[in-house]
VOPAGU-2260 file (C-alpha; in pm, 1 decimal, decimal comma):
REM VOPAGU-2260
SITE   aa  ch    i         X         Y         Z
SITE  MET   A    0    1733,6   -2377,5    4737,9
SITE  THR   A    1    1681,9   -2000,8    4741,8
SITE  LEU   A    2    1412,9   -1815,7    4935,7
SITE  TYR   A    3    1234,5   -1736,2    4608,8
SITE  GLU   A    4    1233,3   -2103,9    4509,6
SITE  LEU   A    5    1086,8   -2199,9    4846,6
SITE  PHE   A    6     825,3   -1927,4    4807,4
SITE  SER   A    7     730,0   -2029,8    4452,8
SITE  ASN   A    8     719,2   -2400,3    4539,2
SITE  TRP   A    9     494,4   -2333,8    4837,5
SITE  LEU   A   10     256,5   -2123,2    4628,2
SITE  THR   A   11     237,1   -2341,1    4318,5
SITE  GLN   A   12     209,6   -2668,1    4513,2
SITE  SER   A   13     -68,4   -2538,5    4736,4
SITE  PRO   A   14    -400,4   -2726,2    4697,7
SITE  TRP   A   15    -571,9   -2391,2    4633,5
SITE  PRO   A   16    -313,8   -2162,5    4470,4
SITE  CYS   A   17    -573,6   -1907,0    4358,5
SITE  ALA   A   18    -701,4   -1868,9    4714,8
SITE  VAL   A   19    -343,9   -1818,2    4837,1
SITE  PHE   A   20    -274,2   -1552,5    4572,1
SITE  ALA   A   21    -599,6   -1373,1    4652,2
SITE  LEU   A   22    -530,6   -1383,1    5026,6
SITE  LEU   A   23    -177,9   -1242,9    4989,2
SITE  VAL   A   24    -296,9    -954,1    4772,5
SITE  CYS   A   25    -594,0    -896,3    5002,2
SITE  LEU   A   26    -362,3    -863,3    5302,7
SITE  GLU   A   27    -130,3    -631,4    5109,5
SITE  SER   A   28    -422,3    -401,3    5022,3
SITE  SER   A   29    -599,6    -414,9    5358,9
SITE  PRO   A   30    -618,5    -116,7    5594,2
SITE  VAL   A   31    -348,6    -124,6    5864,7
SITE  ILE   A   32    -205,4    -464,5    5761,3
SITE  GLY   A   33    -125,7    -341,7    5411,8
SITE  LEU   A   34      99,6     -70,2    5550,8
SITE  LEU   A   35     333,4    -343,0    5677,8
SITE  ILE   A   36     350,0    -556,6    5360,5
SITE  PRO   A   37     574,7    -438,9    5074,0
SITE  GLY   A   38     344,4    -467,0    4771,9
SITE  LEU   A   39     620,8    -329,9    4553,5
SITE  ILE   A   40     798,3    -662,5    4611,7
SITE  LEU   A   41     506,5    -901,4    4664,4
SITE  LEU   A   42     311,8    -829,7    4343,7
SITE  PRO   A   43     611,1    -851,2    4105,1
SITE  ALA   A   44     724,7   -1167,7    4285,9
SITE  LEU   A   45     384,9   -1323,7    4219,2
SITE  GLY   A   46     396,0   -1204,6    3859,3
SITE  SER   A   47     735,1   -1363,7    3805,6
SITE  LEU   A   48     577,7   -1704,9    3869,2
SITE  SER   A   49     393,0   -1676,8    3538,7
SITE  GLY   A   50     710,3   -1547,1    3373,3
SITE  HIS   A   51     877,4   -1871,8    3477,0
SITE  GLY   A   52     588,2   -2073,6    3337,0
SITE  LEU   A   53     467,5   -2194,3    3678,0
SITE  ILE   A   54     116,1   -2054,7    3643,5
SITE  ASP   A   55     -96,0   -1892,4    3375,1
SITE  PHE   A   56     -68,8   -1511,8    3391,3
SITE  TRP   A   57    -439,8   -1443,2    3346,5
SITE  ASP   A   58    -537,1   -1696,4    3613,3
SITE  LEU   A   59    -297,4   -1519,9    3848,8
SITE  PHE   A   60    -429,3   -1180,1    3739,3
SITE  MET   A   61    -792,3   -1267,6    3817,2
SITE  CYS   A   62    -704,1   -1414,7    4156,7
SITE  ALA   A   63    -496,9   -1109,1    4251,7
SITE  LEU   A   64    -766,4    -869,4    4128,9
SITE  PHE   A   65   -1027,0   -1051,1    4337,8
SITE  GLY   A   66    -809,0   -1019,6    4648,6
SITE  ALA   A   67    -748,1    -648,4    4585,4
SITE  LEU   A   68   -1119,7    -574,9    4539,2
SITE  ILE   A   69   -1212,2    -764,2    4855,4
SITE  ALA   A   70    -959,4    -561,0    5056,9
SITE  ASP   A   71   -1079,6    -234,2    4903,8
SITE  SER   A   72   -1439,8    -323,5    4987,4
SITE  ILE   A   73   -1342,6    -392,9    5348,0
SITE  GLY   A   74   -1163,5     -59,4    5372,2
SITE  TYR   A   75   -1451,3     131,0    5211,9
SITE  TRP   A   76   -1719,6     -12,5    5437,3
SITE  LEU   A   77   -1508,0      29,3    5749,8
SITE  GLY   A   78   -1477,8     394,7    5653,6
SITE  ARG   A   79   -1853,9     421,9    5602,8
SITE  LEU   A   80   -1914,5     263,8    5943,9
SITE  GLY   A   81   -1690,3     513,8    6124,7
SITE  TYR   A   82   -1387,6     287,5    6166,7
SITE  THR   A   83   -1153,8     584,3    6111,5
SITE  GLU   A   84   -1250,0     736,0    6445,7
SITE  TRP   A   85   -1082,5     464,9    6651,8
SITE  HIS   A   86    -835,7     384,0    6373,9
SITE  ARG   A   87    -666,7     720,1    6444,7
SITE  LYS   A   88    -625,3     624,3    6810,4
SITE  LEU   A   89    -468,6     285,1    6740,0
SITE  ILE   A   90    -233,8     350,5    6446,4
SITE  TRP   A   91     104,9     510,2    6503,9
SITE  PRO   A   92      93,3     891,0    6499,0
SITE  ARG   A   93     320,3     924,9    6195,1
SITE  THR   A   94      31,5     820,0    5968,4
SITE  HIS   A   95    -206,0    1089,0    6094,7
SITE  LYS   A   96     -69,9    1359,2    5864,3
SITE  VAL   A   97     -81,4    1118,0    5570,7
SITE  GLN   A   98    -447,3    1048,1    5645,6
SITE  ARG   A   99    -526,4    1418,2    5662,6
SITE  ARG   A  100    -357,2    1475,7    5327,2
SITE  ILE   A  101    -552,1    1190,7    5169,4
SITE  HIS   A  102    -876,3    1340,5    5300,2
SITE  ALA   A  103    -782,3    1684,4    5168,9
SITE  HIS   A  104    -696,8    1529,1    4831,9
SITE  PHE   A  105   -1037,5    1361,7    4820,4
SITE  GLU   A  106   -1219,7    1679,7    4909,5
SITE  ARG   A  107   -1040,9    1861,1    4628,9
SITE  TYR   A  108   -1040,8    1602,1    4350,1
SITE  GLY   A  109   -1320,0    1359,7    4442,5
SITE  PRO   A  110   -1318,2    1030,0    4245,8
SITE  TYR   A  111    -990,7    1122,5    4072,4
SITE  ALA   A  112    -821,4    1107,0    4412,4
SITE  LEU   A  113    -943,5     749,3    4455,4
SITE  PHE   A  114    -805,5     647,1    4116,9
SITE  THR   A  115    -460,5     802,8    4163,8
SITE  GLY   A  116    -433,0     711,2    4531,3
SITE  ARG   A  117    -527,6     347,5    4470,9
SITE  ILE   A  118    -237,3     307,7    4228,6
SITE  MET   A  119      23,8     462,8    4460,8
SITE  TRP   A  120     192,0     176,7    4646,5
SITE  LEU   A  121     288,6     384,4    4950,7
SITE  ILE   A  122     -61,8     489,7    5059,3
SITE  HIS   A  123    -310,6     275,8    4868,1
SITE  PRO   A  124    -420,4      56,9    5164,9
SITE  MET   A  125    -564,9     367,9    5334,1
SITE  VAL   A  126    -734,2     520,7    5029,8
SITE  PRO   A  127   -1057,8     311,5    5010,2
SITE  MET   A  128   -1121,1     371,1    5380,1
SITE  ALA   A  129   -1088,1     747,1    5326,3
SITE  ALA   A  130   -1338,7     723,3    5039,3
SITE  GLY   A  131   -1587,1     552,0    5269,7
SITE  ALA   A  132   -1529,5     791,7    5558,6
SITE  LEU   A  133   -1592,0    1090,2    5330,6
SITE  GLY   A  134   -1918,5     940,8    5206,5
SITE  MET   A  135   -1828,7     866,6    4844,8
SITE  HIS   A  136   -2129,2     714,7    4666,9
SITE  THR   A  137   -2106,3     334,8    4663,3
SITE  LEU   A  138   -2153,8     295,0    4287,4
SITE  THR   A  139   -1895,5     564,5    4216,9
SITE  PHE   A  140   -1649,7     397,8    4451,2
SITE  TYR   A  141   -1679,6      56,6    4291,2
SITE  LEU   A  142   -1659,9     186,4    3933,9
SITE  VAL   A  143   -1349,0     397,5    3997,7
SITE  ASP   A  144   -1187,6     143,0    4227,7
SITE  LEU   A  145   -1235,8    -135,3    3973,4
SITE  MET   A  146   -1055,2      65,3    3704,2
SITE  ALA   A  147    -773,7     160,7    3940,9
SITE  ALA   A  148    -731,6    -194,3    4074,4
SITE  LEU   A  149    -726,7    -335,9    3721,6
SITE  LEU   A  150    -444,3    -100,9    3625,9
SITE  TRP   A  151    -254,9    -152,8    3953,4
SITE  VAL   A  152    -262,7    -533,2    3933,8
SITE  LEU   A  153    -177,0    -532,7    3563,6
SITE  LEU   A  154     124,4    -303,6    3608,0
SITE  TYR   A  155     272,3    -480,5    3909,4
SITE  LEU   A  156     203,9    -838,4    3803,8
SITE  GLY   A  157     295,6    -761,3    3443,3
SITE  GLY   A  158     625,4    -610,4    3551,2
SITE  GLY   A  159     705,7    -922,0    3752,3
SITE  HIS   A  160     599,4   -1146,9    3465,3
SITE  TRP   A  161     835,1    -982,5    3216,9
SITE  LEU   A  162    1117,3    -982,2    3469,7
SITE  GLY   A  163    1066,1   -1358,1    3500,3
SITE  VAL   A  164    1074,1   -1398,0    3123,2
SITE  LEU   A  165    1387,2   -1181,0    3100,1
SITE  TRP   A  166    1557,1   -1375,1    3379,9
SITE  GLN   A  167    1520,0   -1702,4    3194,0
SITE  ALA   A  168    1653,8   -1550,2    2873,0
SITE  LEU   A  169    1974,7   -1418,4    3034,8
SITE  ASP   A  170    2293,3   -1605,5    3115,1
SITE  SER   A  171    2451,0   -1594,7    3462,4
SITE  GLY   A  172    2666,9   -1291,0    3385,9
SITE  ASP   A  173    2379,0   -1082,1    3258,3
SITE  ARG   A  174    2163,9   -1184,4    3554,0
SITE  ILE   A  175    2413,3   -1015,7    3785,6
SITE  TRP   A  176    2358,7    -688,3    3600,1
SITE  LEU   A  177    1982,9    -733,9    3621,9
SITE  ILE   A  178    2001,6    -792,9    3998,0
SITE  THR   A  179    2226,5    -488,1    4040,4
SITE  GLY   A  180    1982,3    -273,3    3843,6
SITE  LEU   A  181    1686,0    -393,8    4050,7
SITE  ILE   A  182    1871,8    -322,0    4374,9
SITE  LEU   A  183    1948,6      30,1    4255,7
SITE  ILE   A  184    1585,6      90,0    4157,2
SITE  LEU   A  185    1457,3     -38,4    4492,1
SITE  SER   A  186    1713,6     177,3    4675,2
SITE  VAL   A  187    1595,9     489,0    4492,7
SITE  ILE   A  188    1232,1     403,7    4566,1
SITE  THR   A  189    1316,1     348,0    4934,1
SITE  VAL   A  190    1489,9     685,3    4957,5
SITE  ILE   A  191    1196,7     859,8    4786,6
SITE  SER   A  192     941,3     688,4    5011,2
SITE  GLY   A  193    1140,1     788,1    5320,3
SITE  TRP   A  194    1146,3    1147,2    5197,9
SITE  LEU   A  195     770,4    1142,4    5137,1
SITE  LYS   A  196     709,6    1004,5    5486,1
SITE  ARG   A  197     918,9    1282,1    5642,7
SITE  ARG   A  198     723,0    1541,8    5445,2
SITE  ALA   A  199     401,5    1390,5    5566,3
């Protein structure tokens, strides 16, 4: 049994699968913790469960969206309460420049920075906290964040869903090409993310 099969069996056989999905996405989007969890892999992996017919896509979508919004709310209110002051002292120094750039982006573009930053997988766990620290109005935050989270969850879960559908439609030979293509795409993304981190 592959690692993916173990993962999917554990999720789908859980007594409360929706709670598990929401918790995983919440952790991926949470300040600090989210920086350590590869959402680029987690969200499509969850989406592929519906592509394999193991769970309804829209049930999964609503659970994941709920988890993302909970994490964003936590980040926003921690920012409003001054969490960023001691956050800078605890988190590794390499993220300090990234935080400063996010703040500068907010000061320049306002709510648009929240929308674009929330969709970017590399920095999105830190974006709601920056919005709170900079005093973004609560109603504005929730309206913009809801739209951004809807799009983010739909893109990542939807991509995983259609990969799951495609996987089942292919024979073993074609699946090798699909795996090779995915590895190449992930390699390119890894190189780009490393380059962005060095620039930051």
